[in-house]
SELUM-69191 format. One record per residue: x, y, z of N, C-alpha, C in turn; residue in one letter. Coordinates in nm, 3 decimals. Atoms other than C-alpha are relative to their C-alpha. Example, Ala and Ser with C-alpha at 12.3 -4.5 7.8 and 13.67 -1.06 7.14 Angstrom:
<pts>
PT, npx, npy, npz, capx, capy, capz, cpx, cpy, cpz, resn
PT, 0.089, -0.119, 0.000, 1.230, -0.450, 0.780, 0.090, 0.120, 0.000, A
PT, -0.082, -0.119, -0.006, 1.367, -0.106, 0.714, -0.077, 0.109, 0.073, S
</pts>
This chain:
<pts>
PT, npx, npy, npz, capx, capy, capz, cpx, cpy, cpz, resn
PT, 0.011, -0.123, 0.076, 0.370, 1.280, -0.284, 0.057, -0.021, -0.140, X
PT, -0.041, 0.014, 0.140, 0.459, 1.346, -0.644, 0.148, -0.036, -0.016, X
PT, -0.143, 0.031, 0.015, 0.837, 1.338, -0.593, 0.030, -0.144, 0.039, X
PT, -0.018, 0.141, -0.039, 0.813, 1.000, -0.416, -0.041, -0.093, -0.114, X
PT, 0.050, 0.088, 0.105, 0.607, 0.847, -0.693, 0.086, 0.009, -0.126, X
PT, -0.089, -0.015, 0.116, 0.831, 0.991, -0.966, 0.132, -0.073, 0.022, X
PT, -0.125, 0.070, -0.031, 1.144, 0.859, -0.793, -0.021, -0.151, -0.006, X
PT, 0.028, 0.144, 0.003, 0.986, 0.516, -0.744, -0.014, -0.049, -0.144, X
PT, 0.015, 0.041, 0.140, 0.888, 0.501, -1.113, 0.134, 0.003, -0.072, X
PT, -0.133, -0.005, 0.063, 1.238, 0.608, -1.220, 0.083, -0.122, 0.039, X
PT, -0.073, 0.118, -0.046, 1.386, 0.328, -1.008, -0.057, -0.127, -0.063, X
PT, 0.062, 0.115, 0.067, 1.135, 0.080, -1.150, 0.046, -0.009, -0.145, X
PT, -0.045, -0.003, 0.139, 1.235, 0.189, -1.501, 0.145, -0.046, -0.014, X
PT, -0.140, 0.046, 0.001, 1.598, 0.114, -1.410, 0.012, -0.149, 0.033, X
PT, -0.001, 0.143, -0.026, 1.499, -0.241, -1.312, 0.006, -0.039, 0.147, X
PT, 0.002, 0.030, -0.143, 1.487, -0.214, -0.932, -0.122, -0.089, 0.030, X
PT, 0.108, 0.095, -0.029, 1.277, -0.500, -0.790, -0.084, 0.040, 0.121, X
PT, 0.070, -0.030, -0.125, 1.188, -0.380, -0.438, 0.050, 0.133, 0.054, X
PT, -0.032, -0.129, -0.060, 1.177, -0.032, -0.283, -0.069, 0.006, 0.136, X
PT, 0.056, -0.014, -0.134, 1.130, 0.010, 0.092, 0.034, 0.140, 0.050, X
PT, -0.017, -0.137, -0.046, 1.078, 0.370, 0.197, -0.029, 0.012, 0.148, X
PT, 0.024, -0.021, -0.143, 1.059, 0.517, 0.542, 0.005, 0.149, 0.032, X
PT, -0.017, -0.126, -0.069, 1.044, 0.828, 0.759, -0.127, 0.079, 0.030, X
PT, 0.112, -0.090, -0.026, 0.699, 0.994, 0.738, -0.073, -0.021, 0.133, X
PT, 0.061, 0.029, -0.130, 0.601, 0.841, 1.077, -0.143, -0.053, -0.009, X
PT, 0.134, 0.056, 0.019, 0.273, 0.714, 0.929, 0.006, -0.103, -0.112, X
PT, 0.006, 0.101, 0.105, 0.178, 0.421, 0.710, -0.038, 0.062, -0.133, X
PT, 0.036, -0.037, 0.136, 0.175, 0.480, 0.336, -0.014, -0.129, -0.079, X
PT, 0.031, 0.128, 0.065, 0.024, 0.208, 0.114, 0.106, -0.046, -0.100, X
PT, -0.089, 0.054, 0.103, 0.234, -0.025, -0.099, -0.070, -0.004, -0.135, X
PT, 0.052, 0.014, 0.136, 0.192, -0.063, -0.472, 0.096, -0.086, -0.080, X
PT, -0.085, 0.073, 0.094, 0.330, -0.261, -0.762, 0.009, 0.086, -0.125, X
PT, -0.022, -0.082, 0.120, 0.482, -0.056, -1.044, 0.053, -0.088, -0.112, X
PT, -0.057, 0.067, 0.115, 0.570, -0.166, -1.392, 0.107, 0.090, -0.061, X
PT, -0.109, -0.074, 0.061, 0.905, -0.058, -1.532, -0.015, 0.005, -0.151, X
PT, 0.009, -0.017, 0.145, 0.962, 0.045, -1.894, 0.028, -0.130, -0.076, X
PT, -0.032, 0.127, 0.065, 1.090, -0.306, -1.972, -0.097, -0.111, 0.042, X
PT, 0.101, 0.097, -0.039, 0.782, -0.477, -1.826, 0.026, -0.067, 0.134, X
PT, -0.032, 0.058, -0.131, 0.947, -0.561, -1.494, -0.095, 0.051, 0.107, X
PT, 0.081, -0.039, -0.115, 0.756, -0.551, -1.166, 0.091, 0.058, 0.108, X
PT, -0.070, -0.058, -0.114, 0.869, -0.330, -0.878, -0.099, 0.014, 0.114, X
PT, 0.082, -0.010, -0.120, 0.719, -0.371, -0.532, 0.048, 0.121, 0.079, X
PT, -0.034, -0.124, -0.071, 0.707, -0.037, -0.349, -0.082, 0.011, 0.128, X
PT, 0.067, -0.041, -0.123, 0.625, 0.037, 0.013, 0.060, 0.137, 0.034, X
PT, -0.049, -0.137, -0.020, 0.650, 0.412, 0.064, 0.037, 0.027, 0.144, X
PT, -0.036, -0.018, -0.141, 0.648, 0.404, 0.445, -0.067, -0.107, 0.084, X
PT, 0.053, 0.098, -0.095, 0.604, 0.142, 0.716, -0.039, 0.064, 0.132, X
PT, 0.037, -0.068, -0.124, 0.518, 0.406, 0.974, 0.112, -0.010, 0.101, X
PT, -0.098, 0.014, -0.108, 0.692, 0.384, 1.309, -0.009, -0.142, 0.054, X
PT, 0.002, 0.134, -0.059, 0.792, 0.039, 1.423, 0.000, 0.010, 0.152, X
PT, -0.004, -0.024, -0.144, 0.879, 0.160, 1.773, -0.005, 0.150, 0.021, X
PT, 0.021, -0.143, -0.012, 0.754, 0.500, 1.879, -0.051, 0.034, 0.138, X
PT, 0.056, -0.055, -0.123, 0.687, 0.705, 2.188, -0.081, 0.124, -0.031, X
PT, 0.076, -0.117, 0.041, 0.496, 0.964, 1.989, -0.145, -0.013, 0.041, X
PT, 0.142, 0.002, -0.034, 0.138, 1.059, 2.058, -0.083, -0.014, -0.126, X
PT, 0.091, 0.019, 0.112, -0.148, 0.957, 1.834, 0.008, -0.140, -0.056, X
PT, 0.003, 0.137, 0.051, -0.258, 0.620, 1.710, 0.070, -0.014, -0.134, X
PT, -0.062, 0.009, 0.133, -0.142, 0.696, 1.354, 0.152, -0.001, 0.006, X
PT, -0.145, -0.002, -0.014, 0.215, 0.755, 1.479, 0.053, -0.120, 0.078, X
PT, -0.039, 0.121, -0.073, 0.218, 0.442, 1.694, -0.037, -0.126, -0.077, X
PT, 0.035, 0.112, 0.086, 0.090, 0.222, 1.414, 0.110, -0.018, -0.104, X
PT, -0.104, 0.032, 0.098, 0.347, 0.050, 1.196, -0.027, -0.137, -0.056, X
PT, 0.022, 0.133, 0.051, 0.401, -0.282, 1.037, 0.123, -0.065, -0.057, X
PT, -0.104, 0.083, 0.060, 0.610, -0.556, 0.890, -0.052, -0.038, -0.139, X
PT, 0.040, 0.029, 0.138, 0.600, -0.603, 0.513, 0.078, -0.121, -0.049, X
PT, -0.068, 0.115, 0.058, 0.686, -0.912, 0.316, -0.047, -0.026, -0.140, X
PT, 0.036, 0.043, 0.135, 0.688, -1.044, -0.037, 0.091, -0.116, -0.038, X
PT, -0.081, 0.112, 0.047, 0.806, -1.370, -0.190, 0.070, 0.040, -0.129, X
PT, -0.079, -0.021, 0.121, 1.084, -1.338, -0.446, 0.030, -0.139, -0.056, X
PT, -0.012, 0.133, 0.060, 1.067, -1.642, -0.676, 0.095, 0.009, -0.119, X
PT, -0.099, 0.002, 0.108, 1.370, -1.709, -0.894, -0.021, -0.124, -0.085, X
PT, 0.014, 0.110, 0.095, 1.331, -1.922, -1.205, 0.119, 0.006, -0.095, X
PT, -0.110, 0.009, 0.095, 1.620, -2.042, -1.421, -0.045, -0.087, -0.116, X
PT, 0.039, 0.073, 0.120, 1.540, -2.143, -1.777, 0.097, 0.036, -0.111, X
PT, -0.099, -0.022, 0.107, 1.797, -2.187, -2.054, 0.110, 0.095, 0.046, X
PT, -0.106, -0.082, -0.059, 2.063, -2.033, -1.828, -0.038, 0.147, 0.018, X
PT, 0.051, -0.135, -0.023, 1.846, -1.721, -1.790, -0.075, 0.001, 0.132, X
PT, 0.070, -0.015, -0.128, 1.735, -1.611, -1.445, -0.108, 0.107, -0.011, X
PT, 0.106, -0.099, -0.011, 1.404, -1.436, -1.392, -0.051, -0.001, 0.143, X
PT, 0.054, -0.013, -0.134, 1.245, -1.311, -1.073, -0.147, 0.041, -0.011, X
PT, 0.140, -0.037, -0.006, 0.879, -1.290, -0.990, -0.032, 0.035, 0.145, X
PT, 0.040, -0.043, -0.133, 0.729, -1.105, -0.694, -0.142, -0.048, 0.025, X
PT, 0.130, 0.061, -0.028, 0.439, -1.289, -0.530, -0.035, 0.016, 0.148, X
PT, 0.052, 0.011, -0.136, 0.224, -1.296, -0.218, 0.040, 0.115, 0.093, X
PT, -0.033, -0.110, -0.092, 0.268, -0.947, -0.071, -0.085, -0.012, 0.127, X
PT, 0.071, 0.007, -0.127, 0.177, -0.938, 0.297, 0.039, 0.117, 0.089, X
PT, -0.024, -0.107, -0.096, 0.150, -0.682, 0.574, -0.051, -0.045, 0.136, X
PT, 0.036, 0.036, -0.137, 0.147, -0.746, 0.948, -0.004, 0.129, 0.082, X
PT, 0.010, -0.127, -0.073, 0.014, -0.438, 1.134, 0.041, -0.014, 0.146, X
PT, -0.048, -0.002, -0.138, 0.179, -0.352, 1.464, -0.039, 0.132, 0.067, X
PT, 0.031, -0.120, -0.078, 0.127, -0.098, 1.740, 0.099, 0.009, 0.116, X
PT, -0.086, -0.023, -0.115, 0.361, 0.054, 1.997, -0.086, 0.047, 0.115, X
PT, 0.076, -0.041, -0.118, 0.204, 0.070, 2.339, 0.094, 0.013, 0.119, X
PT, -0.077, -0.022, -0.122, 0.334, 0.191, 2.671, -0.057, -0.089, 0.109, X
PT, 0.046, 0.090, -0.105, 0.317, -0.068, 2.946, -0.017, 0.076, 0.131, X
PT, 0.027, -0.064, -0.130, 0.214, 0.007, 3.303, 0.129, 0.039, 0.073, X
PT, -0.127, -0.035, -0.064, 0.581, 0.015, 3.408, 0.080, 0.102, -0.080, X
PT, -0.063, -0.108, 0.075, 0.662, 0.283, 3.149, 0.085, -0.044, -0.118, X
PT, -0.075, 0.050, 0.114, 0.830, 0.061, 2.890, -0.089, -0.005, -0.124, X
PT, 0.073, 0.009, 0.125, 0.730, 0.062, 2.527, 0.019, -0.139, -0.059, X
PT, -0.011, 0.130, 0.064, 0.655, -0.258, 2.344, -0.080, 0.001, -0.130, X
PT, 0.068, 0.014, 0.129, 0.556, -0.348, 1.989, -0.085, -0.127, 0.008, X
PT, 0.094, 0.111, -0.007, 0.248, -0.571, 1.974, -0.083, -0.003, -0.127, X
PT, 0.089, 0.002, 0.116, 0.008, -0.686, 1.704, -0.109, 0.108, 0.015, X
PT, 0.103, -0.104, -0.002, -0.234, -0.406, 1.613, -0.132, -0.057, 0.051, X
PT, 0.127, 0.064, -0.040, -0.524, -0.649, 1.662, -0.012, -0.011, 0.152, X
PT, 0.002, 0.015, -0.146, -0.425, -0.697, 2.028, -0.011, 0.135, 0.071, X
PT, -0.004, -0.131, -0.067, -0.370, -0.329, 2.109, -0.119, 0.087, -0.034, X
PT, 0.107, -0.088, 0.046, -0.631, -0.146, 1.902, -0.080, -0.071, -0.109, X
PT, 0.072, 0.077, 0.102, -0.864, -0.393, 1.728, -0.091, 0.087, -0.088, X
PT, 0.087, -0.089, 0.079, -1.088, -0.105, 1.614, 0.073, 0.066, -0.116, X
PT, -0.079, -0.060, 0.108, -0.802, 0.020, 1.394, 0.033, -0.098, -0.112, X
PT, -0.042, 0.100, 0.098, -0.747, -0.306, 1.210, -0.069, 0.017, -0.136, X
PT, 0.072, -0.015, 0.127, -1.016, -0.254, 0.946, 0.042, 0.126, -0.076, X
PT, -0.044, -0.118, 0.075, -0.926, 0.109, 0.860, 0.145, -0.010, -0.048, X
PT, -0.140, 0.016, 0.041, -0.554, 0.025, 0.851, 0.009, -0.098, -0.117, X
PT, 0.001, 0.099, 0.109, -0.620, -0.280, 0.632, -0.049, 0.063, -0.129, X
PT, 0.053, -0.067, 0.119, -0.830, -0.073, 0.392, 0.100, 0.099, -0.057, X
PT, -0.099, -0.099, 0.042, -0.567, 0.201, 0.380, 0.119, -0.067, -0.070, X
PT, -0.120, 0.063, 0.053, -0.278, -0.035, 0.317, -0.026, -0.077, -0.130, X
PT, 0.027, 0.080, 0.120, -0.452, -0.240, 0.046, -0.066, 0.081, -0.112, X
PT, 0.073, -0.079, 0.100, -0.604, 0.051, -0.149, 0.064, -0.002, -0.139, X
PT, -0.066, 0.003, 0.131, -0.342, 0.035, -0.429, 0.049, -0.139, -0.036, X
PT, -0.048, 0.137, 0.021, -0.260, -0.334, -0.392, -0.102, -0.096, 0.061, X
PT, 0.109, 0.081, -0.057, -0.584, -0.532, -0.344, 0.042, -0.141, 0.040, X
PT, -0.043, 0.134, -0.035, -0.395, -0.862, -0.334, 0.088, -0.005, 0.126, X
PT, -0.080, -0.003, -0.122, -0.204, -0.750, -0.023, -0.073, -0.078, 0.109, X
PT, 0.059, 0.080, -0.107, -0.268, -1.009, 0.247, 0.033, 0.068, 0.133, X
PT, -0.018, -0.062, -0.132, -0.320, -0.852, 0.589, 0.005, -0.113, 0.102, X
PT, -0.018, 0.103, -0.103, -0.183, -1.085, 0.857, -0.055, 0.052, 0.131, X
PT, 0.052, -0.041, -0.129, -0.349, -1.080, 1.194, 0.061, -0.088, 0.105, X
</pts>
């Protein structure tokens, strides 16, 4: 929502490199923001539920996010570059004995992989979806 995006931009303007949000119980796509000083800020607004007993595929879908942080030192100056964003979609399923387990989305609900991939990469086309 607007307050999330405004807060993320304010943090990017302050020089924050990575923002990992949470709580909405559903996946919200990541993005890369540019701060006022030209810095990059990687933002994931929500990773959904990693482990959930809620009802509905959208509330049982979550994921693991990753990004490489590359540090370069030149003339005693350190710079950081964010590269290779990736997302590994997961799903919480209830086993026959009543226990919940987190499994790859592809194994639990392969029909959801394409819509989830499209949703998560809509603002960050270079996001690699791991399967």
